C-alpha positions in Angstrom: -24.2 6.2 32.6 -26.0 8.5 30.0 -26.0 12.2 30.5 -29.6 12.3 29.3 -32.0 9.5 28.9 -35.6 10.0 27.8 -38.0 6.8 28.2 -41.2 6.4 26.5 -42.1 10.3 26.9 -45.8 11.0 26.2 -46.8 14.5 26.2 -50.4 16.1 25.6 -51.9 19.5 25.0 -55.2 19.9 26.6 -55.6 16.2 26.0 -54.6 15.9 22.7 -51.3 13.9 22.1 -48.2 15.8 20.9 -45.5 13.4 21.8 -46.0 9.6 21.7 -43.5 7.3 23.1 -40.2 9.2 22.4 -37.0 7.7 23.7 -33.7 9.5 23.4 -30.4 9.2 25.0 -27.4 11.5 24.9 -23.9 11.0 26.2 -21.6 13.2 27.6 -19.8 15.4 24.6 -22.3 13.9 22.2 -24.4 16.0 19.6 -27.7 14.6 18.9 -29.8 16.3 16.4 -33.9 16.0 16.5 -35.0 16.8 13.0 -38.4 16.9 11.5 -41.1 19.5 10.2 -43.3 21.7 12.3 -45.6 19.6 14.4 -43.4 16.7 14.5 -43.2 17.0 18.4 -39.3 18.0 18.4 -39.6 21.1 20.3 -42.2 19.6 22.9 -39.7 17.1 23.6 -37.2 19.6 24.1 -39.3 21.8 26.4 -40.3 18.6 28.2 -36.9 17.8 29.2 -36.2 21.3 30.7 -39.6 21.5 32.3 -40.8 24.5 30.0 -44.0 23.1 28.7 -46.8 25.7 28.2 -49.7 25.6 30.9 -51.9 23.4 28.7 -49.0 21.0 28.2 -48.8 17.8 30.4 -46.2 14.9 30.8 -48.5 11.7 30.7 -46.1 9.1 31.1 -42.4 8.0 30.7 -39.3 9.3 32.4 -36.7 12.1 32.0 -33.5 11.0 33.6 -30.6 13.6 34.0 -27.8 11.3 35.2 -29.2 9.2 37.8 -31.9 11.8 38.8 -35.3 11.4 37.5 -36.6 15.1 36.9 -39.7 14.0 35.1 -42.1 15.7 37.8 -39.9 18.1 39.6 -41.5 21.2 40.5 -40.8 24.7 38.9 -38.7 25.8 41.9 -36.6 22.8 41.8 -36.1 22.9 38.1 -34.8 26.4 38.2 -31.6 24.8 39.9 -31.3 22.6 36.8 -31.8 25.3 34.0 -28.8 27.0 33.2 -26.4 25.4 35.7 -26.9 21.8 34.3 -29.1 22.3 30.9 -28.9 25.4 28.9 -31.8 26.1 26.5 -31.2 28.5 23.3 -35.0 29.5 22.4 -35.8 29.7 18.9 -37.3 33.2 18.9 -35.1 36.0 20.5 -37.6 38.4 19.9 -40.0 36.9 22.4 -37.2 35.5 24.7 -35.5 38.6 25.5 -37.0 41.3 28.0 -37.3 44.7 25.8 -36.9 47.0 28.8 -33.6 45.3 30.2 -30.3 45.9 28.6 -28.4 42.9 27.0 -25.6 43.2 29.8 -28.3 42.9 32.7 -30.0 40.0 31.0 -26.9 38.0 30.6 -25.9 38.9 34.0 -28.9 37.9 35.7 -28.2 34.2 34.9 -25.0 34.6 36.7 -26.7 36.2 39.7 -29.5 33.8 39.9 -26.8 31.1 40.3 -25.0 33.0 42.8 -22.2 34.1 40.8 -22.0 37.8 41.5 -18.3 38.7 41.3 -17.1 40.2 38.1 -20.2 39.9 36.4 -19.6 42.8 33.9 -16.3 41.2 32.9 -17.7 37.9 32.4 -20.8 39.3 30.5 -18.4 41.2 28.0 -16.2 38.0 27.5 -19.4 36.0 27.0 -20.5 38.3 24.2 -17.2 38.6 22.6 -16.9 34.6 22.6 -20.5 34.6 20.8 -18.9 36.9 18.0 -20.8 40.2 18.8 -18.7 43.2 17.8 -17.9 46.1 20.3 -19.3 43.9 23.3 -19.0 46.8 25.7 -21.2 48.8 23.7 -23.6 46.1 23.1 -24.1 45.3 26.7 -25.5 48.6 27.4 -28.1 48.5 24.6 -31.6 47.1 24.5 -32.9 44.1 22.3 -34.5 46.5 19.6 -31.1 47.9 18.9 -29.6 44.6 17.7 -30.3 42.8 14.7 -32.1 39.4 14.9 -28.6 37.4 14.4 -27.1 39.6 17.3 -30.1 38.9 19.5 -29.8 35.2 18.8 -26.2 35.4 19.9 -27.2 37.0 23.1 -29.5 34.1 24.0 -26.6 31.6 23.1 -24.1 33.7 25.6 -27.1 33.2 28.2 -27.3 29.5 27.6 -23.3 28.7 27.9 -22.9 31.4 30.7 -22.6 28.6 33.2 -21.1 26.0 31.2 -23.9 23.4 31.5 -23.3 19.7 30.8 -26.0 19.9 28.4 -27.3 22.6 25.8 -30.5 22.4 24.0 -30.4 24.8 21.0 -33.8 24.9 19.7 -33.5 26.1 15.8 -30.5 28.2 17.2 -29.3 29.2 13.6 -32.3 29.4 11.5 -32.2 33.2 11.5 -28.5 33.5 11.1 -26.2 34.2 8.2 -23.8 31.3 7.1 -20.8 33.0 8.7 -22.4 33.8 12.1 -24.2 30.3 11.8 -20.5 28.4 11.6 -19.4 30.6 14.4 -22.3 29.7 16.6 -21.8 26.1 15.8 -17.9 26.3 16.1 -18.4 27.9 19.6 -20.7 25.0 20.5 -18.1 22.4 19.3 -15.5 23.9 21.3 -17.4 23.9 24.5 -18.0 20.2 23.8 -14.5 19.6 23.4 -13.3 21.6 26.2 -15.7 20.8 28.8 -17.5 17.7 27.6 -20.7 19.6 26.9 -23.4 17.5 25.1 -25.7 19.0 22.6 -29.4 18.2 21.9 -29.9 20.1 18.7 -33.4 20.8 17.8 -33.5 21.9 14.0 -35.3 21.7 10.7 -31.9 22.5 8.8 -30.9 19.1 7.4 -27.5 20.8 6.4 -26.5 21.9 10.0 -27.7 18.5 11.5 -25.7 16.5 8.8 -22.6 18.4 9.2 -22.6 18.7 13.0 -24.3 15.8 14.9 -23.1 12.5 15.9 -26.7 11.1 16.0 -29.8 11.8 14.2 -33.2 11.3 15.4 -36.0 11.9 12.8 -39.6 12.8 14.2 -42.9 12.9 12.6 -46.3 13.5 14.2 -45.0 12.9 17.6 -43.2 9.6 17.0 -39.7 8.9 16.0 -39.4 7.5 12.4 -35.9 6.5 12.5 -32.7 7.2 14.6 -28.9 6.2 14.3 -25.5 7.3 13.5 -25.7 10.5 11.4 -23.6 9.1 8.5 -25.5 5.8 8.3 -29.1 7.7 8.2 -27.8 9.9 5.4 -26.2 7.2 3.3 -29.1 4.7 3.6 -32.6 6.3 5.4 -34.8 3.6 6.2 -38.0 5.6 6.7 -39.6 6.9 3.5 -40.2 10.2 5.5 -36.5 10.7 6.1 -35.8 10.0 2.6 -38.3 12.7 1.5 -36.7 15.2 4.2 -33.3 14.5 2.5 -34.3 14.9 -0.9 -36.0 18.3 -0.1 -33.2 19.8 1.7 -31.1 22.3 -0.3 -28.2 21.6 1.6 -28.0 17.9 0.7 -29.8 17.9 -2.7 -27.5 19.6 -5.2 -29.0 20.5 -8.4 -27.6 22.1 -11.9 -27.0 25.8 -11.8 -29.7 27.8 -13.5 -28.6 29.1 -17.0 -29.8 32.9 -17.6 -32.2 33.2 -20.6 -30.9 35.1 -23.5 -32.5 38.4 -23.0 -31.3 42.0 -23.1 -34.3 43.2 -21.7 -34.0 44.6 -18.1 -36.8 44.2 -15.4 -34.9 46.2 -12.8 -32.1 48.5 -13.1 -30.5 50.0 -9.8 -27.9 52.6 -10.1 -25.7 54.1 -7.4 -28.4 53.5 -4.7 -27.3 55.3 -1.3 -29.4 55.2 1.8 -28.4 57.2 4.8 -30.0 56.9 8.3 -29.6 59.5 11.3 -27.9 57.8 14.2 -27.3 60.2 16.8 -25.5 63.3 15.3 -23.8 61.3 12.4 -25.4 59.9 9.4 -24.9 56.0 9.0 -24.7 54.9 5.4 -26.6 51.9 5.4 -26.3 51.3 1.4 -23.3 52.9 -0.3 -23.4 53.1 -4.0 -25.2 49.8 -5.0 -25.9 49.0 -8.7 -27.2 46.1 -10.3 -29.5 44.7 -13.1 -32.2 42.1 -13.2 -33.2 40.7 -16.4 -36.6 39.9 -17.3 -37.7 36.3 -16.4 -34.8 35.6 -14.3 -34.2 35.8 -10.4 -31.5 37.9 -8.8 -30.2 37.2 -5.3 -28.8 39.6 -2.9 -26.7 37.7 -0.3 -25.0 38.9 2.6 -24.8 39.2 6.3 -27.0 40.9 8.9 -26.3 44.5 8.5 -24.8 44.1 4.8 -27.8 46.5 3.5 -29.7 43.7 1.2 -33.1 44.6 2.9 -32.6 48.1 2.8 -31.9 47.9 -0.9 -34.8 45.6 -1.5 -37.1 48.0 0.3 -35.8 51.1 -2.0 -36.8 48.6 -5.1 -40.2 48.0 -3.8 -40.3 51.8 -2.9 -41.0 51.4 0.8 -37.7 53.2 1.5 -36.8 56.2 -0.7 -33.0 56.3 -1.5 -30.8 59.2 -0.2 -29.6 59.3 -3.8 -29.5 57.1 -6.8 -32.3 55.4 -8.9 -34.3 52.4 -9.4 -36.1 51.8 -12.8 -38.6 49.1 -13.2 -39.6 48.2 -16.6 -43.2 49.2 -17.2 -43.7 50.8 -14.1 -43.5 54.6 -15.3 -47.4 54.6 -14.1 -48.8 52.7 -11.3 -45.7 51.5 -9.5 -47.3 49.5 -6.9 -48.7 47.3 -9.3 -45.8 46.2 -11.0 -43.7 45.4 -7.9 -45.0 43.5 -5.1 -43.3 42.4 -1.9 -43.4 39.3 0.1 -42.0 39.1 3.4 -40.2 36.5 5.6 -43.1 36.2 8.2 -46.3 35.8 6.5 -48.1 35.6 10.1 -46.8 39.4 10.7 -47.8 40.6 7.2 -51.3 39.2 6.6 -54.1 41.0 8.8 -55.3 38.6 11.4 -58.9 40.0 11.2 -59.5 39.2 7.7 -60.4 36.1 5.9 -58.0 34.8 3.1 -60.4 35.7 0.6 -60.3 39.4 1.8 -56.6 39.5 2.2 -56.1 38.1 -1.5 -58.6 40.6 -2.9 -57.5 43.6 -0.9 -55.0 44.6 -3.8 -57.5 44.5 -6.3 -60.0 46.5 -4.2 -57.1 49.0 -3.7 -56.6 49.5 -7.5 -60.0 49.2 -8.2 -59.6 46.2 -10.7 -62.9 44.7 -11.6 -66.4 44.6 -10.0 -67.2 42.4 -7.0 -67.7 39.2 -8.9 -64.8 39.4 -11.2 -62.6 40.1 -8.0 -64.0 36.9 -6.4 -63.5 34.8 -9.5 -59.8 36.2 -9.6 -59.1 35.2 -6.0 -60.3 31.8 -6.5 -58.1 31.5 -9.5 -55.3 32.5 -7.3 -55.7 30.3 -4.5 -56.0 27.5 -7.0 -52.6 28.6 -8.9 -50.7 28.6 -5.7 -52.0 25.1 -4.6 -54.2 25.7 -1.7 -57.7 24.1 -1.1 -60.8 26.7 -1.9 -61.9 26.0 1.7 -59.1 28.1 2.9 -60.8 31.2 1.5 -63.3 31.4 4.5 -60.7 31.1 7.1 -58.2 33.2 8.9 -54.4 33.4 8.9 -54.1 31.6 12.3 -56.0 28.7 11.1 -53.5 28.2 8.5 -49.8 26.4 8.7 -46.8 28.6 8.0 -46.6 27.1 4.4 -50.0 27.8 3.7 -49.7 31.4 5.0 -46.7 32.0 2.7 -48.6 30.6 -0.4 -51.6 33.1 0.5 -48.7 35.9 0.8 -47.6 34.9 -2.7 -51.4 34.8 -3.9 -51.9 38.4 -2.6 -48.6 39.6 -4.4 -49.6 38.0 -7.9 -53.2 39.6 -7.7 -52.3 42.6 -9.8 -50.2 41.0 -12.2 -46.7 42.3 -11.0 -43.8 42.4 -13.5 -41.4 42.2 -10.5 -41.9 40.4 -7.0 -39.2 41.1 -4.3 -39.1 38.2 -1.8 -37.3 39.2 1.3 -36.3 35.9 3.3 -39.6 34.2 2.0 -38.6 30.8 2.7 -36.2 31.1 5.6 -38.5 30.3 8.4 -39.9 27.2 6.6 -39.4 23.5 7.1 -37.5 22.1 4.2 -40.4 20.2 2.8 -42.8 23.3 2.8 -39.8 25.4 1.7 -39.1 23.0 -1.3 -42.8 23.3 -2.5 -42.6 26.9 -2.2 -39.3 27.0 -4.2 -41.0 24.8 -6.8 -44.1 27.0 -6.9 -41.9 30.0 -7.5 -40.1 28.4 -10.2 -43.3 27.2 -12.0 -44.9 30.9 -11.7 -41.9 32.4 -13.1 -41.8 30.1 -16.2 -45.6 30.5 -16.6 -45.9 34.3 -16.0 -42.5 35.5 -16.9 -42.1 36.7 -13.5 -38.7 38.5 -12.4 -37.5 37.9 -8.8 -35.4 39.9 -6.5 -34.5 37.2 -3.8 -33.3 38.3 -0.6 -31.7 35.6 1.3 -28.9 34.6 3.9 -29.2 31.0 3.0 -26.9 30.2 0.1 -27.9 26.8 -0.6 -31.4 28.0 -1.3 -29.9 30.8 -3.4 -27.6 28.4 -5.5 -30.9 26.5 -6.2 -33.2 29.3 -7.4 -31.1 32.4 -8.5 -29.8 32.9 -11.9 -27.6 35.9 -11.1 -26.1 37.1 -7.6 -24.8 40.2 -6.0 -22.8 39.7 -2.8 -23.4 42.6 -0.2 -20.9 43.7 2.4 -21.0 46.7 4.7 -23.4 48.5 2.5 -21.6 47.9 -1.1 -21.7 45.1 -3.7 -18.2 43.2 -3.8 -19.2 40.7 -6.2 -21.6 40.1 -9.0 -22.1 37.5 -11.6 -23.9 34.3 -12.5 -25.0 32.1 -9.7 -22.6 29.3 -11.3 -19.5 31.7 -11.6 -19.9 33.2 -8.3 -20.1 29.7 -6.5 -17.5 28.0 -8.5 -15.0 31.0 -9.1 -15.3 33.4 -6.2 -13.1 36.4 -6.9 -13.5 38.3 -3.5 -12.6 37.2 -0.2 -15.5 38.0 1.6 -17.6 35.9 -1.0 -14.9 33.0 -0.6 -15.6 33.3 3.4 -19.3 33.1 2.8 -19.0 29.9 0.8 -16.6 28.4 2.9 -19.2 28.6 5.6 -21.9 26.6 4.0 -22.0 22.7 3.9 -19.8 21.2 1.3 -22.6 19.5 -0.6 -23.9 22.9 -1.8 -20.7 24.9 -2.8 
């Protein structure tokens, strides 16, 4: 008997079909990966299984069998006995899934107390935090979510999901925000549980590299239906559906390209020297960036890589002058006057960085207005050119950010950054939240813009597969310092620092 069997599942939101006839089985101890782009129905399928559809979501037909029990239409009260004890869910967004006014320890402990495990709760919480790789678990248990990094918050959710050792874990994009070493630790942990307790995993992900390396079977979804499914090696070797083939071609982790060769130029776009940034934490200063120096040649892409807390984003913010260094200097070629025109920043989350009240035309035009560039007619013409430049249709100009997809919003963010003809664009995890196909489109767009406009990029990322594809040179950061620097080819093929070797060992074999 299968541990989980989904039969011909059909789900709609407000009468609009979202999942149409999906059938999936999961055997004890098996890892089944459900992959596909945003809107494919993979998360809706997962939330249907655990009874967590939003209020306007409705299971129209089909069955969900957990062992011999048909749980398809169980009440919310009855499903509470299943969640945590038999099925553990790891939600995608830790920022929205953790209570901001409760400590980490109390939130994990709540899972145990709800299911009547009230003895030695504190000790079990510390054990769980340690097991998911959170340093100083005793300290972290007493902290609140905002005091932890995004990667740590995700690990807290995983600790909650595994607290009761359920038969089935459903991680929904569990590693999309994690560094490669943390990602490997989490995936290794899930493997350990599977081997030790026979735990099965229904892995929902857009990361084809993770799915390829960690699953027994692949289920590929598109527009609410299953395009194909089968044993992972078979699907990877000979995909039957054209859509599957496109996903595999677009995945940086599975599509290895030649290393980029830095152009022969002595001209610098960015020169950072001995950057230091200290923050006051209690009575003692905390040095987030400690003596960082690097150079970026004009027309090239330089990547800053490292784990959460390595100092890479703080360094990027100093380069963009959104944070002042405690000491040290940043020089940007041509930016002796009007620095903001010459250096523009593209954030990870375009939905948060675009004003929801403005139209796309107003958002892209805003930098032109701020710098008093051109009259109204000239600015409108420039906005249309920029929207066309980033391959968006003209009709998006009258729409607002909520009406666009994630990939479209990121293109708008790039168009806005290009509006004032910058010399340098700082990209802070600018593609990490995107599906592989959209990500591939944005990376191709960035490469095209660099060739056409001579742009220089400072690319901040924890995704080494993407870094390998887009960057000419790399600086590896650890605990606020640069531990290795060189061309991307040299760093990836001949790493000289133990920390770099550890990072590279954690990524899929295909991209090393």
